VOFILUM-360985 format. One record per residue (C-alpha): x negated, y, z negated; residue number from 1. Coordinates in pm, 1 decimal, always signed. Layout:
<node><xx>X</xx><yy>Y</yy><zz>Z</zz><num>NUM</num></node>
...
//
This chain:
<node><xx>-17.2</xx><yy>+130.2</yy><zz>-1355.7</zz><num>1</num></node>
<node><xx>+67.1</xx><yy>+182.4</yy><zz>-988.8</zz><num>2</num></node>
<node><xx>-142.3</xx><yy>+32.6</yy><zz>-708.4</zz><num>3</num></node>
<node><xx>-90.3</xx><yy>+112.1</yy><zz>-339.6</zz><num>4</num></node>
<node><xx>-224.0</xx><yy>-67.4</yy><zz>-35.3</zz><num>5</num></node>
<node><xx>-260.8</xx><yy>+158.1</yy><zz>+264.0</zz><num>6</num></node>
<node><xx>-352.6</xx><yy>+105.1</yy><zz>+625.1</zz><num>7</num></node>
<node><xx>-209.5</xx><yy>+71.0</yy><zz>+969.3</zz><num>8</num></node>
<node><xx>+43.5</xx><yy>-197.3</yy><zz>+1054.8</zz><num>9</num></node>
<node><xx>-66.0</xx><yy>-557.2</yy><zz>+1096.7</zz><num>10</num></node>
<node><xx>-374.6</xx><yy>-542.5</yy><zz>+874.8</zz><num>11</num></node>
<node><xx>-262.1</xx><yy>-776.7</yy><zz>+595.9</zz><num>12</num></node>
<node><xx>-124.1</xx><yy>-536.6</yy><zz>+334.0</zz><num>13</num></node>
<node><xx>+182.9</xx><yy>-746.6</yy><zz>+257.2</zz><num>14</num></node>
<node><xx>-12.1</xx><yy>-1068.5</yy><zz>+207.8</zz><num>15</num></node>
<node><xx>-259.0</xx><yy>-883.8</yy><zz>-13.5</zz><num>16</num></node>
<node><xx>+25.4</xx><yy>-734.0</yy><zz>-219.5</zz><num>17</num></node>
<node><xx>+164.7</xx><yy>-1078.2</yy><zz>-294.8</zz><num>18</num></node>
<node><xx>-181.9</xx><yy>-1216.3</yy><zz>-378.7</zz><num>19</num></node>
<node><xx>-261.2</xx><yy>-930.8</yy><zz>-617.0</zz><num>20</num></node>
<node><xx>+85.5</xx><yy>-937.7</yy><zz>-777.3</zz><num>21</num></node>
<node><xx>+47.9</xx><yy>-1311.6</yy><zz>-843.5</zz><num>22</num></node>
<node><xx>-293.4</xx><yy>-1258.6</yy><zz>-1006.4</zz><num>23</num></node>
<node><xx>-155.8</xx><yy>-979.7</yy><zz>-1224.8</zz><num>24</num></node>
<node><xx>+139.5</xx><yy>-1194.1</yy><zz>-1333.3</zz><num>25</num></node>
<node><xx>-108.0</xx><yy>-1462.3</yy><zz>-1446.0</zz><num>26</num></node>
<node><xx>-252.0</xx><yy>-1194.0</yy><zz>-1676.1</zz><num>27</num></node>
<node><xx>+92.9</xx><yy>-1176.0</yy><zz>-1841.5</zz><num>28</num></node>
<node><xx>+169.6</xx><yy>-833.0</yy><zz>-1698.2</zz><num>29</num></node>
<node><xx>+517.4</xx><yy>-727.8</yy><zz>-1590.3</zz><num>30</num></node>
<node><xx>+470.6</xx><yy>-672.9</yy><zz>-1216.7</zz><num>31</num></node>
<node><xx>+704.5</xx><yy>-538.0</yy><zz>-950.0</zz><num>32</num></node>
<node><xx>+631.2</xx><yy>-535.4</yy><zz>-578.5</zz><num>33</num></node>
<node><xx>+759.2</xx><yy>-238.8</yy><zz>-375.9</zz><num>34</num></node>
<node><xx>+802.2</xx><yy>-387.5</yy><zz>-31.1</zz><num>35</num></node>
<node><xx>+752.3</xx><yy>-194.5</yy><zz>+290.1</zz><num>36</num></node>
<node><xx>+1063.3</xx><yy>+23.9</yy><zz>+319.0</zz><num>37</num></node>
<node><xx>+1021.2</xx><yy>+101.7</yy><zz>+690.5</zz><num>38</num></node>
<node><xx>+1167.4</xx><yy>-238.7</yy><zz>+778.5</zz><num>39</num></node>
<node><xx>+1499.3</xx><yy>-131.7</yy><zz>+624.6</zz><num>40</num></node>
<node><xx>+1511.3</xx><yy>+204.2</yy><zz>+803.9</zz><num>41</num></node>
<node><xx>+1831.0</xx><yy>+242.7</yy><zz>+1006.3</zz><num>42</num></node>
<node><xx>+1653.1</xx><yy>+476.4</yy><zz>+1250.1</zz><num>43</num></node>
<node><xx>+1380.9</xx><yy>+406.2</yy><zz>+1508.6</zz><num>44</num></node>
<node><xx>+1031.9</xx><yy>+324.2</yy><zz>+1379.1</zz><num>45</num></node>
<node><xx>+693.5</xx><yy>+245.1</yy><zz>+1534.3</zz><num>46</num></node>
<node><xx>+613.9</xx><yy>+453.4</yy><zz>+1843.4</zz><num>47</num></node>
<node><xx>+982.2</xx><yy>+552.4</yy><zz>+1877.6</zz><num>48</num></node>
<node><xx>+1005.4</xx><yy>+700.8</yy><zz>+1529.1</zz><num>49</num></node>
<node><xx>+1145.2</xx><yy>+1046.4</yy><zz>+1458.8</zz><num>50</num></node>
<node><xx>+1088.3</xx><yy>+1302.5</yy><zz>+1185.9</zz><num>51</num></node>
<node><xx>+1426.6</xx><yy>+1201.6</yy><zz>+1043.1</zz><num>52</num></node>
<node><xx>+1330.0</xx><yy>+833.1</yy><zz>+1035.2</zz><num>53</num></node>
<node><xx>+1002.4</xx><yy>+908.7</yy><zz>+862.5</zz><num>54</num></node>
<node><xx>+1178.8</xx><yy>+1140.4</yy><zz>+615.1</zz><num>55</num></node>
<node><xx>+1413.9</xx><yy>+852.1</yy><zz>+529.5</zz><num>56</num></node>
<node><xx>+1112.9</xx><yy>+623.0</yy><zz>+482.8</zz><num>57</num></node>
<node><xx>+920.5</xx><yy>+873.2</yy><zz>+266.2</zz><num>58</num></node>
<node><xx>+1215.1</xx><yy>+941.2</yy><zz>+37.2</zz><num>59</num></node>
<node><xx>+1301.5</xx><yy>+571.4</yy><zz>+13.5</zz><num>60</num></node>
<node><xx>+940.4</xx><yy>+486.8</yy><zz>-75.1</zz><num>61</num></node>
<node><xx>+937.2</xx><yy>+745.0</yy><zz>-353.1</zz><num>62</num></node>
<node><xx>+1274.1</xx><yy>+627.7</yy><zz>-486.9</zz><num>63</num></node>
<node><xx>+1165.8</xx><yy>+261.9</yy><zz>-488.7</zz><num>64</num></node>
<node><xx>+845.4</xx><yy>+349.9</yy><zz>-672.8</zz><num>65</num></node>
<node><xx>+1032.5</xx><yy>+557.9</yy><zz>-933.5</zz><num>66</num></node>
<node><xx>+1270.7</xx><yy>+270.7</yy><zz>-1007.7</zz><num>67</num></node>
<node><xx>+990.9</xx><yy>+13.6</yy><zz>-1025.3</zz><num>68</num></node>
<node><xx>+777.6</xx><yy>+229.0</yy><zz>-1256.3</zz><num>69</num></node>
<node><xx>+1068.7</xx><yy>+274.6</yy><zz>-1494.0</zz><num>70</num></node>
<node><xx>+1100.6</xx><yy>-101.7</yy><zz>-1539.3</zz><num>71</num></node>
<node><xx>+757.2</xx><yy>-262.9</yy><zz>-1507.5</zz><num>72</num></node>
<node><xx>+403.0</xx><yy>-231.8</yy><zz>-1645.2</zz><num>73</num></node>
<node><xx>+245.2</xx><yy>-260.1</yy><zz>-1301.8</zz><num>74</num></node>
<node><xx>+380.5</xx><yy>-165.4</yy><zz>-959.8</zz><num>75</num></node>
<node><xx>+212.2</xx><yy>-300.8</yy><zz>-647.8</zz><num>76</num></node>
<node><xx>+318.3</xx><yy>-101.4</yy><zz>-344.3</zz><num>77</num></node>
<node><xx>+303.4</xx><yy>-226.8</yy><zz>+13.8</zz><num>78</num></node>
<node><xx>+211.3</xx><yy>+113.0</yy><zz>+162.8</zz><num>79</num></node>
<node><xx>+200.8</xx><yy>+454.7</yy><zz>+5.3</zz><num>80</num></node>
<node><xx>+363.6</xx><yy>+779.8</yy><zz>+106.1</zz><num>81</num></node>
<node><xx>+38.7</xx><yy>+875.8</yy><zz>+281.5</zz><num>82</num></node>
<node><xx>+38.8</xx><yy>+598.3</yy><zz>+537.9</zz><num>83</num></node>
<node><xx>+412.9</xx><yy>+639.0</yy><zz>+590.7</zz><num>84</num></node>
<node><xx>+347.6</xx><yy>+1009.1</yy><zz>+653.9</zz><num>85</num></node>
<node><xx>+73.4</xx><yy>+914.5</yy><zz>+903.8</zz><num>86</num></node>
<node><xx>+341.5</xx><yy>+774.4</yy><zz>+1135.6</zz><num>87</num></node>
<node><xx>+524.9</xx><yy>+1108.5</yy><zz>+1119.6</zz><num>88</num></node>
<node><xx>+202.6</xx><yy>+1293.9</yy><zz>+1197.6</zz><num>89</num></node>
<node><xx>+136.7</xx><yy>+1058.6</yy><zz>+1488.8</zz><num>90</num></node>
<node><xx>+479.5</xx><yy>+1132.4</yy><zz>+1636.1</zz><num>91</num></node>
<node><xx>+530.6</xx><yy>+1501.8</yy><zz>+1557.3</zz><num>92</num></node>
<node><xx>+216.0</xx><yy>+1641.9</yy><zz>+1397.4</zz><num>93</num></node>
<node><xx>+177.2</xx><yy>+1761.3</yy><zz>+1036.9</zz><num>94</num></node>
<node><xx>+502.5</xx><yy>+1869.4</yy><zz>+874.7</zz><num>95</num></node>
<node><xx>+489.0</xx><yy>+2181.1</yy><zz>+652.7</zz><num>96</num></node>
<node><xx>+752.0</xx><yy>+2051.3</yy><zz>+409.2</zz><num>97</num></node>
<node><xx>+627.5</xx><yy>+1693.4</yy><zz>+377.1</zz><num>98</num></node>
<node><xx>+250.0</xx><yy>+1744.1</yy><zz>+364.4</zz><num>99</num></node>
<node><xx>+256.0</xx><yy>+1902.2</yy><zz>+13.7</zz><num>100</num></node>
<node><xx>+499.1</xx><yy>+1636.8</yy><zz>-111.0</zz><num>101</num></node>
<node><xx>+274.1</xx><yy>+1356.8</yy><zz>+15.1</zz><num>102</num></node>
<node><xx>-39.9</xx><yy>+1518.4</yy><zz>-123.8</zz><num>103</num></node>
<node><xx>+122.4</xx><yy>+1563.2</yy><zz>-465.2</zz><num>104</num></node>
<node><xx>+276.9</xx><yy>+1213.5</yy><zz>-473.7</zz><num>105</num></node>
<node><xx>-60.6</xx><yy>+1053.2</yy><zz>-394.4</zz><num>106</num></node>
<node><xx>-174.9</xx><yy>+1162.6</yy><zz>-742.2</zz><num>107</num></node>
<node><xx>+77.9</xx><yy>+920.7</yy><zz>-896.0</zz><num>108</num></node>
<node><xx>-117.3</xx><yy>+613.0</yy><zz>-783.3</zz><num>109</num></node>
<node><xx>-373.0</xx><yy>+471.5</yy><zz>-1024.7</zz><num>110</num></node>
<node><xx>-543.4</xx><yy>+281.1</yy><zz>-745.2</zz><num>111</num></node>
<node><xx>-532.1</xx><yy>+327.6</yy><zz>-368.0</zz><num>112</num></node>
<node><xx>-684.9</xx><yy>+53.8</yy><zz>-152.9</zz><num>113</num></node>
<node><xx>-742.7</xx><yy>+94.3</yy><zz>+221.5</zz><num>114</num></node>
<node><xx>-699.3</xx><yy>-228.7</yy><zz>+413.7</zz><num>115</num></node>
<node><xx>-916.7</xx><yy>-222.5</yy><zz>+728.9</zz><num>116</num></node>
<node><xx>-822.3</xx><yy>-335.6</yy><zz>+1076.5</zz><num>117</num></node>
<node><xx>-985.5</xx><yy>-671.2</yy><zz>+1140.2</zz><num>118</num></node>
<node><xx>-759.4</xx><yy>-802.5</yy><zz>+1416.1</zz><num>119</num></node>
<node><xx>-488.8</xx><yy>-678.0</yy><zz>+1650.4</zz><num>120</num></node>
<node><xx>-132.4</xx><yy>-669.8</yy><zz>+1519.4</zz><num>121</num></node>
<node><xx>+83.1</xx><yy>-974.9</yy><zz>+1587.0</zz><num>122</num></node>
<node><xx>+454.1</xx><yy>-952.5</yy><zz>+1660.9</zz><num>123</num></node>
<node><xx>+674.2</xx><yy>-1034.2</yy><zz>+1362.4</zz><num>124</num></node>
<node><xx>+1010.2</xx><yy>-912.0</yy><zz>+1488.7</zz><num>125</num></node>
<node><xx>+949.8</xx><yy>-549.3</yy><zz>+1384.3</zz><num>126</num></node>
<node><xx>+579.6</xx><yy>-463.6</yy><zz>+1409.9</zz><num>127</num></node>
<node><xx>+445.0</xx><yy>-281.5</yy><zz>+1715.8</zz><num>128</num></node>
<node><xx>+170.4</xx><yy>-486.3</yy><zz>+1882.1</zz><num>129</num></node>
<node><xx>-19.6</xx><yy>-205.2</yy><zz>+2056.2</zz><num>130</num></node>
<node><xx>-383.8</xx><yy>-207.9</yy><zz>+1943.6</zz><num>131</num></node>
<node><xx>-415.1</xx><yy>+155.2</yy><zz>+2054.2</zz><num>132</num></node>
<node><xx>-120.9</xx><yy>+259.7</yy><zz>+1835.2</zz><num>133</num></node>
<node><xx>-259.8</xx><yy>+57.6</yy><zz>+1543.8</zz><num>134</num></node>
<node><xx>-598.4</xx><yy>+232.4</yy><zz>+1574.6</zz><num>135</num></node>
<node><xx>-444.2</xx><yy>+581.0</yy><zz>+1619.1</zz><num>136</num></node>
<node><xx>-242.7</xx><yy>+540.8</yy><zz>+1298.1</zz><num>137</num></node>
<node><xx>-551.4</xx><yy>+413.0</yy><zz>+1115.2</zz><num>138</num></node>
<node><xx>-747.4</xx><yy>+720.5</yy><zz>+1230.2</zz><num>139</num></node>
<node><xx>-471.2</xx><yy>+952.9</yy><zz>+1106.5</zz><num>140</num></node>
<node><xx>-468.1</xx><yy>+775.4</yy><zz>+769.0</zz><num>141</num></node>
<node><xx>-842.8</xx><yy>+839.3</yy><zz>+739.3</zz><num>142</num></node>
<node><xx>-792.9</xx><yy>+1208.1</yy><zz>+830.0</zz><num>143</num></node>
<node><xx>-514.5</xx><yy>+1243.4</yy><zz>+570.6</zz><num>144</num></node>
<node><xx>-720.5</xx><yy>+1075.0</yy><zz>+298.3</zz><num>145</num></node>
<node><xx>-991.7</xx><yy>+1332.4</yy><zz>+362.5</zz><num>146</num></node>
<node><xx>-757.4</xx><yy>+1631.7</yy><zz>+398.9</zz><num>147</num></node>
<node><xx>-566.2</xx><yy>+1545.7</yy><zz>+77.9</zz><num>148</num></node>
<node><xx>-883.2</xx><yy>+1450.4</yy><zz>-116.6</zz><num>149</num></node>
<node><xx>-744.8</xx><yy>+1108.9</yy><zz>-207.9</zz><num>150</num></node>
<node><xx>-975.7</xx><yy>+878.3</yy><zz>-400.9</zz><num>151</num></node>
<node><xx>-956.2</xx><yy>+549.3</yy><zz>-215.8</zz><num>152</num></node>
<node><xx>-1125.1</xx><yy>+211.1</yy><zz>-241.6</zz><num>153</num></node>
<node><xx>-1205.4</xx><yy>+81.4</yy><zz>+106.6</zz><num>154</num></node>
<node><xx>-1189.3</xx><yy>-295.9</yy><zz>+123.9</zz><num>155</num></node>
<node><xx>-1478.2</xx><yy>-474.7</yy><zz>+295.0</zz><num>156</num></node>
<node><xx>-1364.9</xx><yy>-608.0</yy><zz>+634.9</zz><num>157</num></node>
<node><xx>-1613.9</xx><yy>-895.0</yy><zz>+600.4</zz><num>158</num></node>
<node><xx>-1471.6</xx><yy>-1018.1</yy><zz>+267.5</zz><num>159</num></node>
<node><xx>-1100.1</xx><yy>-1070.3</yy><zz>+320.3</zz><num>160</num></node>
<node><xx>-1087.4</xx><yy>-1370.7</yy><zz>+80.9</zz><num>161</num></node>
<node><xx>-1240.4</xx><yy>-1152.4</yy><zz>-191.5</zz><num>162</num></node>
<node><xx>-994.9</xx><yy>-863.4</yy><zz>-160.3</zz><num>163</num></node>
<node><xx>-762.1</xx><yy>-968.8</yy><zz>-445.9</zz><num>164</num></node>
<node><xx>-1054.9</xx><yy>-1001.5</yy><zz>-689.3</zz><num>165</num></node>
<node><xx>-1195.6</xx><yy>-668.2</yy><zz>-570.2</zz><num>166</num></node>
<node><xx>-864.2</xx><yy>-495.2</yy><zz>-640.9</zz><num>167</num></node>
<node><xx>-812.3</xx><yy>-652.5</yy><zz>-983.4</zz><num>168</num></node>
<node><xx>-1170.8</xx><yy>-573.8</yy><zz>-1085.3</zz><num>169</num></node>
<node><xx>-1146.8</xx><yy>-213.1</yy><zz>-957.2</zz><num>170</num></node>
<node><xx>-837.5</xx><yy>-164.1</yy><zz>-1172.3</zz><num>171</num></node>
<node><xx>-1038.6</xx><yy>-265.9</yy><zz>-1479.8</zz><num>172</num></node>
<node><xx>-853.5</xx><yy>-591.3</yy><zz>-1531.8</zz><num>173</num></node>
<node><xx>-996.7</xx><yy>-941.0</yy><zz>-1578.5</zz><num>174</num></node>
<node><xx>-1022.7</xx><yy>-1141.2</yy><zz>-1257.8</zz><num>175</num></node>
<node><xx>-926.3</xx><yy>-1460.4</yy><zz>-1441.5</zz><num>176</num></node>
<node><xx>-670.4</xx><yy>-1491.2</yy><zz>-1719.5</zz><num>177</num></node>
<node><xx>-807.1</xx><yy>-1524.8</yy><zz>-2069.6</zz><num>178</num></node>
<node><xx>-802.0</xx><yy>-1889.3</yy><zz>-2170.8</zz><num>179</num></node>
<node><xx>-674.1</xx><yy>-2001.7</yy><zz>-2505.3</zz><num>180</num></node>
<node><xx>-933.8</xx><yy>-2198.3</yy><zz>-2698.5</zz><num>181</num></node>
<node><xx>-747.4</xx><yy>-2514.7</yy><zz>-2794.1</zz><num>182</num></node>
<node><xx>-1029.6</xx><yy>-2622.1</yy><zz>-3023.0</zz><num>183</num></node>
<node><xx>-1046.1</xx><yy>-2301.3</yy><zz>-3231.5</zz><num>184</num></node>
<node><xx>-883.0</xx><yy>-2273.1</yy><zz>-3571.0</zz><num>185</num></node>
<node><xx>-828.3</xx><yy>-2646.0</yy><zz>-3621.5</zz><num>186</num></node>
<node><xx>-895.9</xx><yy>-2818.8</yy><zz>-3953.7</zz><num>187</num></node>
//
């Protein structure tokens, strides 16, 4: 099972990834977290990104997901190829070679969850803090979801504390781990 959290920067995807991964581990599932690869990119990102930088990010994302899926029952991905591609589209427009790759790769996710903007981005050493840029990327993500016909669960902006349960439930898994009955089977 592969789950991806998508959305613009600074919306809480990383925190949500860790929360969901922890809940899935309590269900005794083998879980791997694919962290946001853009932070490791040796080329410019954010508003200064290039097609080459975004190509590096897209290919790295796919490679990380392939490795994780070969080793674990569940992969929780902080971003998908679609929202990484949105930054390329923002900078240079749609790319004829990458659009089909992204559209095809989106079919490999069992669950895609869109994390809404509920506050402006805060600086963390890497993240761009422009609210305009954050909103523009979010709008492109929405356009790409529609253009690529991606089935996506949109998380309720008014229920941030409930997001982990929403995700686990949407994936058809129990929200709480099954408890062992310590009184059953005794003599």
